[in-house]
C-alpha positions as CSV (number, residue, x, y, z in Angstrom):
1,M,235.6,278.1,146.9
2,G,237.3,277.1,143.6
3,E,239.3,274.2,142.2
4,I,242.6,273.3,143.5
5,L,244.9,272.8,140.5
6,E,248.2,271.6,142.2
7,T,249.9,271.8,145.5
8,T,253.5,273.3,145.9
9,E,255.7,275.0,148.5
10,S,256.4,278.6,149.0
11,L,257.6,281.0,151.7
12,C,255.8,283.0,154.2
13,P,256.5,286.7,153.0
14,V,256.8,287.8,156.7
15,C,259.1,285.1,158.4
16,L,260.4,283.3,155.3
17,D,259.6,279.9,156.6
18,K,258.8,277.2,153.9
19,I,255.1,276.5,153.9
20,E,252.6,274.5,151.9
21,A,250.8,276.3,149.1
22,F,248.3,275.5,146.4
23,K,247.2,277.0,143.1
24,L,243.4,277.8,143.2
25,K,241.3,278.3,140.2
26,E,238.3,280.6,140.3
27,G,236.7,281.3,136.9
28,N,239.6,282.3,134.6
29,N,241.8,283.4,137.5
30,V,244.5,281.3,139.3
31,Y,245.7,282.3,142.7
32,M,248.7,281.1,144.8
33,V,247.2,280.5,148.3
34,K,249.4,279.8,151.3
35,K,249.0,280.0,155.0
36,C,251.6,280.5,157.7
37,E,250.6,279.3,161.2
38,E,252.1,282.5,162.7
39,H,251.3,285.1,160.2
40,G,248.0,284.0,158.5
41,E,246.8,283.3,154.9
42,F,248.3,285.0,151.8
43,R,246.7,285.0,148.4
44,T,248.3,286.3,145.2
45,I,247.0,286.2,141.6
46,I,249.3,284.3,139.3
47,W,247.1,284.0,136.2
48,R,244.3,286.2,134.8
49,G,242.0,285.5,131.9
50,L,242.7,284.0,128.6
51,P,244.4,281.9,127.4
52,R,243.3,279.5,130.1
53,Y,246.1,278.5,132.6
54,E,245.6,274.8,131.8
55,R,246.2,275.3,128.1
56,W,249.4,277.4,128.8
57,R,250.8,275.1,131.5
58,R,253.3,272.4,130.5
59,P,254.8,269.6,132.6
60,K,258.2,270.6,133.7
61,T,261.2,268.3,133.4
62,P,264.1,269.2,135.9
63,A,267.1,270.7,134.2
64,Y,269.9,270.8,136.8
65,P,272.6,273.5,136.1
66,P,275.8,271.9,134.9
67,K,277.9,273.9,137.4
68,T,276.8,274.8,140.8
69,Y,278.2,277.7,143.0
70,T,276.9,276.8,146.6
71,E,276.7,273.7,148.6
72,V,273.3,272.4,149.7
73,S,272.9,273.2,153.4
74,K,269.4,274.1,154.3
75,G,267.7,273.1,151.0
76,C,265.7,275.0,148.5
77,P,265.1,278.0,148.5
78,Y,267.5,278.9,151.2
79,D,270.7,277.9,149.4
80,C,270.0,279.9,146.3
81,G,272.9,280.9,144.2
82,L,272.6,277.8,142.0
83,C,273.0,275.0,144.4
84,G,273.0,271.3,143.4
85,E,269.2,271.0,144.1
86,H,268.2,273.9,141.7
87,R,265.8,272.4,139.2
88,Q,266.1,274.9,136.3
89,H,268.6,277.1,134.6
90,T,268.6,280.7,135.4
């Protein structure tokens, strides 16, 4: 099957529900794989070839924006518009 590099969260592209996802390495390619109970599995390539994904990837340190424009209501990613839970600058 391949090697799971990490788990994450994503959205179902059909219903926009938040679902679990993982990054799957097969050879030099890395895919985002996610499954919605209602709409099935989705697989998208997110890295192809060299340099290898593992050599390019760096640990992320959250950098919350100094000023937010929306209140946290439903949580990420539904409150986009730079809510207080946003973990990177735009």
